[in-house]
C-alpha positions in Angstrom: -1.2 4.2 36.5 2.3 4.0 35.1 1.4 1.3 32.6 -1.1 3.4 30.5 1.4 6.3 30.4 4.2 4.0 29.2 2.0 2.5 26.5 1.0 6.0 25.4 4.6 7.1 25.1 5.5 3.9 23.3 2.7 4.5 20.8 3.8 8.1 20.1 7.4 7.0 19.5 6.3 4.2 17.2 4.1 6.6 15.2 7.0 9.1 14.8 9.4 6.4 13.7 7.0 4.9 11.1 6.2 8.4 9.8 9.9 9.2 9.4 10.4 5.9 7.4 7.5 6.7 5.1 8.8 10.2 4.6 12.2 8.9 3.6 10.6 6.4 1.2 8.5 9.1 -0.3 11.6 11.3 -0.8 13.4 8.5 -2.6 10.4 7.8 -4.9 10.1 11.5 -5.8 13.8 11.9 -6.4 13.9 8.8 -8.7 10.8 9.9 -10.6 12.1 13.5 -11.0 15.5 12.2 -12.3 13.8 9.7 -14.7 11.3 12.3 -16.0 14.0 15.0 -16.5 16.2 12.5 -18.4 13.2 11.4 -20.5 12.4 14.9 -21.5 16.0 15.8 -22.3 16.5 12.6 -24.4 13.2 12.8 -26.3 12.8 16.6 -26.6 16.2 18.1 -26.0 15.1 20.5 -23.2 16.2 20.6 -19.6 13.4 20.8 -17.0 13.3 21.4 -13.3 10.5 20.2 -11.1 9.0 22.3 -8.3 6.0 20.3 -7.1 4.7 16.8 -6.9 1.5 15.0 -6.0 1.0 11.3 -5.4 -2.0 9.4 -6.8 -4.0 7.5 -4.3 -2.0 4.3 -3.6 -5.0 2.1 -4.2 -5.4 3.5 -7.7 -1.9 3.5 -9.1 1.7 3.8 -8.1 2.2 7.1 -9.8 2.8 10.8 -9.2 2.4 14.0 -11.1 5.4 16.3 -11.4 5.0 20.0 -12.1 7.9 22.2 -13.2 9.3 24.4 -15.9 11.8 24.5 -18.7 15.2 25.7 -17.4 15.8 29.3 -18.6 12.1 30.2 -18.8 9.9 29.7 -15.7 6.8 30.7 -17.8 7.1 27.5 -19.9 5.3 25.0 -17.6 5.8 21.3 -17.8 3.8 18.4 -16.4 4.9 14.8 -16.3 2.8 11.9 -14.9 5.2 9.2 -13.8 4.4 5.6 -12.9 7.1 4.8 -10.2 6.8 1.0 -10.1 8.2 0.4 -12.6 9.4 3.8 -13.8 7.7 5.0 -16.9 6.2 8.2 -18.3 2.4 7.9 -18.6 1.6 11.5 -19.6 3.7 14.5 -20.7 2.6 18.1 -21.2 5.1 20.5 -22.7 4.7 24.1 -23.9 3.6 24.7 -27.5 6.5 24.6 -30.1 8.5 22.0 -28.4 8.6 18.8 -30.5 10.2 15.5 -30.3 13.8 15.2 -31.5 14.0 13.6 -34.9 16.2 10.7 -33.8 14.2 9.7 -30.7 11.6 7.0 -30.7 
């Protein structure tokens, strides 16, 4: 009777530990992607953005996530950046009308 209970408790603890590790890994990925995307937008377009939401793509399709946010100073000006996180690159970028690439950026 004790053995099944012990195995059940061990299974619960293992699941919690694995879930915590995945969560930390996810936080690191999101943090890196947000920093990379914010720097990209600042360098290429000269505007500062802040991200408020993210959503991962299904892992079997791509190692990427979508970042939603706004331009600092005007929360009505929405921004979307689709970032590949392995390796880091910007796949898609959506900025408000009127924001154009800086002349000296490639």
